[in-house]
MIVOPA-187961 format. One line per 5 residues: number of its first residue (from 1); for each residue y, x, z of N, C-alpha, C, O. Coordinates in Angstrom, 1 decimal. Atoms other than C-alpha are relative to their C-alpha. Example, Ala and Ser with C-alpha at 12.3 -4.5 7.8 and 13.67 -1.06 7.14 Angstrom:
BEGIN
1 = -1.2,0.9,0.0,-4.5,12.3,7.8,1.2,0.9,0.0,1.2,1.9,0.7 ~ -1.1,-0.9,0.0,-1.1,13.7,7.1,1.1,-0.8,0.8,2.2,-0.3,0.9
//
This chain:
BEGIN
1 = -1.2,0.9,-0.1,0.0,0.0,0.0,1.3,0.8,0.1,1.4,1.6,1.0 ~ -1.2,-0.8,0.2,3.4,1.5,-1.0,0.9,-0.3,1.4,0.8,-1.4,2.0 ~ -0.8,0.1,-1.3,5.8,2.1,2.0,1.4,-0.6,-0.5,2.1,-0.2,-1.4 ~ -1.4,0.6,0.0,8.9,-0.1,2.3,0.9,0.1,1.2,0.7,-0.5,2.2 ~ -1.0,-0.4,-1.0,11.7,1.2,4.3,0.9,-1.3,0.3,1.6,-1.7,-0.5
6 = -0.8,1.0,-0.5,13.3,-1.7,6.4,1.3,0.4,0.6,2.3,-0.3,0.5 ~ -1.3,-0.6,-0.5,15.9,0.3,8.1,-0.1,1.5,0.1,-1.2,2.0,0.2 ~ -0.2,-1.4,0.0,17.0,4.0,8.1,1.4,0.4,0.3,2.4,-0.1,-0.2 ~ -1.5,-0.7,-0.6,19.8,6.1,9.7,-0.2,1.4,0.2,-1.2,1.7,0.8 ~ 0.1,-1.3,-0.3,20.3,9.7,9.8,1.4,0.5,0.1,2.3,0.3,-0.8
11 = -1.3,-0.4,-0.3,23.2,11.4,11.3,0.0,1.4,1.0,-1.1,1.7,1.6 ~ 0.0,-1.1,-1.0,24.1,14.6,13.3,0.6,-0.5,1.3,1.6,-1.2,1.3 ~ -0.3,0.4,-1.2,24.3,14.0,17.0,-0.2,1.2,0.9,-0.8,2.2,0.5 ~ 0.3,-1.1,-0.9,24.3,16.2,20.1,-1.0,-0.6,0.7,-1.3,-1.8,0.6 ~ 1.1,0.2,-0.9,21.3,16.3,22.6,0.2,-1.3,0.8,-0.6,-2.2,1.0
16 = -0.3,1.1,-0.9,23.0,13.9,24.9,0.0,-1.3,-0.6,-0.4,-2.2,0.0 ~ 0.0,1.1,0.8,23.6,11.3,22.3,-1.5,-0.5,-0.3,-1.8,-1.7,-0.2 ~ 1.3,0.5,0.5,20.0,11.4,21.1,-0.8,-0.4,1.3,-1.5,-1.4,1.3 ~ 0.6,0.3,-1.2,18.8,11.4,24.8,0.3,-1.6,0.4,-0.6,-2.3,0.9 ~ -0.4,1.4,-0.3,20.7,8.1,25.3,-0.7,-1.0,-0.9,-1.1,-2.1,-0.4
21 = 0.6,0.9,1.0,19.3,6.5,22.2,-1.6,-0.2,0.5,-2.2,-1.3,0.7 ~ 1.4,0.1,-0.4,15.8,7.4,23.4,-0.3,-0.7,1.3,-1.4,-1.4,1.5 ~ 0.0,0.8,-1.4,16.4,6.0,27.0,0.2,-1.5,-0.3,-0.4,-2.3,0.4 ~ -0.3,1.3,0.4,17.7,2.8,25.5,-1.3,-0.6,-0.7,-1.7,-1.8,-0.3 ~ 1.2,0.4,0.5,14.5,2.6,23.4,-1.1,-0.1,0.7,-2.0,-0.9,0.5
26 = 1.2,0.0,-1.0,12.2,3.4,26.2,0.3,-1.3,1.1,-0.7,-1.9,1.5 ~ -0.3,1.2,-0.9,14.0,0.7,28.5,-0.5,-1.3,-0.8,-1.1,-2.1,-0.1 ~ 0.4,1.3,0.8,13.4,-2.0,25.6,-1.6,0.0,-0.1,-2.3,-1.1,0.0 ~ 1.4,0.1,0.1,9.7,-0.9,25.2,-0.6,-0.3,1.2,-1.6,-1.1,1.2 ~ 0.6,0.3,-1.3,9.0,-0.9,28.9,0.2,-1.6,0.4,-0.7,-2.2,1.0
31 = -0.2,1.5,-0.2,10.5,-4.4,29.2,-0.7,-1.0,-0.9,-0.8,-2.2,-0.6 ~ 0.6,0.8,0.9,8.8,-5.7,26.2,1.0,-0.7,-0.8,0.6,-1.6,-1.6 ~ -1.0,0.4,0.7,12.1,-6.4,24.7,0.2,0.4,-1.5,-0.2,1.6,-1.8 ~ -0.2,-0.5,1.3,13.0,-6.3,21.0,1.0,1.3,0.0,1.9,1.4,0.8 ~ -0.8,-1.1,0.2,14.6,-3.1,19.8,0.9,-0.3,-1.2,0.4,-0.6,-2.3
36 = -0.8,0.4,1.0,17.6,-3.9,17.8,0.8,1.3,-0.7,1.3,2.2,0.0 ~ -0.5,-1.2,0.6,18.9,-1.4,15.3,1.2,-0.4,-0.9,1.1,-1.4,-1.6 ~ -1.1,0.3,0.9,22.3,-1.4,13.5,0.8,1.3,-0.5,1.2,2.1,0.3 ~ -0.8,-1.0,0.6,24.1,1.0,11.1,0.8,-0.4,-1.2,0.3,-0.5,-2.3 ~ -0.9,0.4,1.0,26.9,0.1,9.1,-0.1,-1.6,-0.2,0.1,-2.5,0.7
41 = 0.3,1.5,0.3,26.0,-3.4,7.3,-1.4,-0.2,0.3,-1.7,-1.4,0.4 ~ 1.3,0.1,-0.3,22.4,-2.8,8.0,-0.4,-0.1,1.5,0.2,0.5,2.4 ~ 0.5,0.3,-1.4,20.4,-4.2,11.1,-1.3,-0.5,-0.2,-1.8,-1.0,-1.2 ~ 1.5,0.3,-0.1,16.9,-4.8,12.2,-0.3,-0.2,1.3,0.0,0.7,2.1 ~ 0.5,0.2,-1.3,15.4,-6.2,15.3,-1.5,0.0,-0.1,-2.0,-0.7,-1.0
46 = 1.5,-0.1,0.0,11.6,-5.3,16.0,-0.4,-0.1,1.3,0.1,0.6,2.3 ~ 0.8,0.1,-1.3,9.3,-6.3,18.8,-1.2,0.7,-0.2,-2.1,0.5,-1.0 ~ 1.2,-1.0,0.1,6.8,-3.5,19.5,-1.1,-0.7,0.8,-0.8,-1.3,1.9 ~ 1.0,0.6,-0.7,3.4,-4.7,20.6,-0.3,0.9,1.1,0.1,2.1,1.1 ~ 0.4,-0.7,-1.2,1.8,-3.6,23.8,-0.7,1.2,-0.2,-0.6,2.1,0.6
51 = 0.7,-1.2,0.2,-0.4,-1.1,22.1,0.3,0.4,-1.3,0.3,-0.5,-2.2 ~ -0.3,-0.7,1.3,0.6,1.3,19.1,-0.8,1.2,-0.2,-1.4,1.7,0.7 ~ 0.5,-1.4,0.3,-0.6,4.3,17.4,1.3,0.9,0.3,2.3,0.6,-0.3 ~ -1.2,-0.7,-0.3,1.9,6.9,18.7,-0.3,1.5,-0.5,-1.4,2.1,-0.2 ~ 0.2,-1.3,0.5,2.3,10.2,16.8,1.1,1.0,0.3,2.3,0.7,0.0
56 = -1.1,-1.0,-0.3,4.2,13.4,18.0,-0.4,1.1,-1.0,-1.5,1.6,-1.1 ~ 0.2,-1.0,0.9,4.7,16.0,15.5,1.2,1.0,0.1,2.3,0.5,0.0 ~ -1.0,-1.1,0.3,6.6,19.3,15.4,-0.2,0.8,-1.2,-1.4,1.3,-1.4 ~ 0.3,-0.8,1.4,6.9,21.0,11.9,1.0,0.8,-0.4,2.2,0.5,0.0 ~ -0.8,-1.0,0.7,8.5,23.8,10.1,0.1,-0.3,-1.4,-0.9,-0.5,-2.1
61 = -0.3,0.3,1.5,10.0,23.1,6.7,0.9,1.1,-0.6,1.9,1.5,-0.1 ~ -0.7,-1.1,0.9,11.1,25.6,4.1,-0.7,1.1,-0.5,-1.9,1.1,-0.2 ~ 0.7,-1.1,0.8,10.1,28.6,2.1,-0.5,0.9,1.2,0.2,1.1,2.2 ~ 0.4,-1.0,-0.8,8.1,31.2,3.9,0.8,1.2,0.3,0.8,1.9,1.3 ~ -0.9,-1.2,-0.1,10.6,33.9,3.1,1.3,-0.3,0.0,2.2,0.6,-0.3
66 = -1.5,0.5,0.0,13.9,31.9,3.7,0.2,-0.7,1.2,-0.7,-0.7,2.1 ~ -0.4,0.6,-1.3,15.7,29.9,6.3,-1.0,-1.3,0.0,-1.3,-1.9,-1.0 ~ 0.9,1.3,-0.3,13.5,27.0,7.8,0.6,-1.0,0.9,1.5,-0.6,1.7 ~ -0.6,1.2,-0.9,14.3,23.7,9.5,-1.4,-0.2,1.0,-2.5,-0.1,0.6 ~ 1.2,0.5,-0.9,12.2,22.6,12.6,0.4,-1.4,0.2,1.5,-1.9,0.3
71 = -0.1,1.7,-0.3,11.6,18.8,13.0,-1.0,-0.3,1.1,-2.1,0.2,1.3 ~ 0.6,0.5,-1.1,10.5,17.0,16.0,0.0,-1.4,0.0,1.0,-2.1,0.3 ~ 0.1,1.5,0.4,9.3,13.5,15.1,-0.9,-0.7,1.1,-1.9,-0.2,1.6 ~ 0.8,0.9,-0.9,8.0,10.6,17.3,0.0,-1.3,-0.9,0.9,-1.8,-1.5 ~ 0.2,1.2,0.9,6.5,7.7,15.4,-0.9,-1.0,0.7,-1.9,-0.6,1.3
76 = 1.0,1.0,-0.5,5.0,4.4,16.6,-0.3,-0.8,-1.2,0.6,-1.2,-1.9 ~ 0.4,0.8,1.2,2.9,2.4,14.0,-1.1,-1.0,0.5,-1.9,-0.6,1.4 ~ 1.0,0.9,-0.2,0.8,-0.8,14.2,0.1,-0.9,-1.1,1.0,-1.0,-1.9 ~ 0.4,0.8,1.1,-0.9,-3.2,12.0,0.9,-1.3,0.6,0.9,-1.7,1.7 ~ -0.8,1.2,-0.3,1.6,-6.4,11.9,-1.0,-1.1,0.4,-0.6,-1.9,1.1
81 = 0.9,1.0,-0.1,-1.5,-8.6,12.0,-1.1,0.3,1.0,-2.1,-0.4,1.2 ~ 1.2,-0.4,-1.0,-3.6,-6.8,14.7,0.0,-0.8,1.2,1.0,-1.3,1.5 ~ 0.1,0.6,-1.3,-4.8,-8.2,18.0,0.7,0.6,1.2,1.0,-0.1,2.2 ~ -0.7,-0.7,-1.2,-3.1,-5.6,20.1,-1.1,0.8,0.9,-0.8,1.3,1.9 ~ 0.9,-0.7,-0.8,-6.4,-4.1,21.3,0.1,1.5,-0.1,0.5,2.1,-1.1
86 = -0.4,-1.5,-0.1,-6.4,-0.5,22.4,-1.1,0.8,-0.7,-2.3,0.4,-0.6 ~ 0.8,-1.0,0.7,-8.1,2.2,20.3,-0.1,1.4,0.9,0.9,2.2,1.1 ~ 0.3,-1.2,-0.9,-9.7,4.9,22.6,-0.5,1.2,-0.8,-1.2,2.0,-0.2 ~ 0.6,-1.0,0.7,-10.6,7.3,19.8,0.8,1.4,0.2,0.1,2.5,0.2 ~ -0.9,-1.0,-0.2,-7.8,9.8,20.3,0.1,0.7,1.5,0.0,0.0,2.5
91 = -0.1,-0.7,-1.3,-7.4,12.4,23.1,1.4,-0.2,0.6,2.3,-0.8,-0.1 ~ -1.2,0.3,-0.8,-4.6,12.2,25.6,1.1,1.1,-0.3,0.8,2.2,-0.8 ~ -1.1,-0.9,0.3,-1.1,13.6,25.2,0.7,0.1,1.3,0.8,-0.8,2.1 ~ -0.7,-0.3,-1.1,0.9,15.3,27.9,1.5,0.4,-0.5,1.6,1.4,-1.3 ~ -1.3,-0.5,0.2,4.7,15.6,27.7,0.8,0.3,1.2,0.9,-0.5,2.1
96 = -0.6,-0.4,-1.2,6.6,17.6,30.2,1.3,0.5,-0.2,2.0,0.9,0.8
//
């Protein structure tokens, strides 16, 4: 199935601003509340189910002999029609 981007925003921010966004998202997730996103004329509200596939990735991008960028990505994914049952196949994650 092809990917359909429903909302996207990219901007330069300082660490404190990123931490504030992450705290807001964490609070909404913990409360079971929708996460509402808005950037310019674009907006989207999404309700995250109780169980999701959670991916953490750190990657280096760029040529081996030139300047590189490091990326730290957090992603949640779920089947829109899933029952919300937990998948126990993956190992645990520790974030400190």
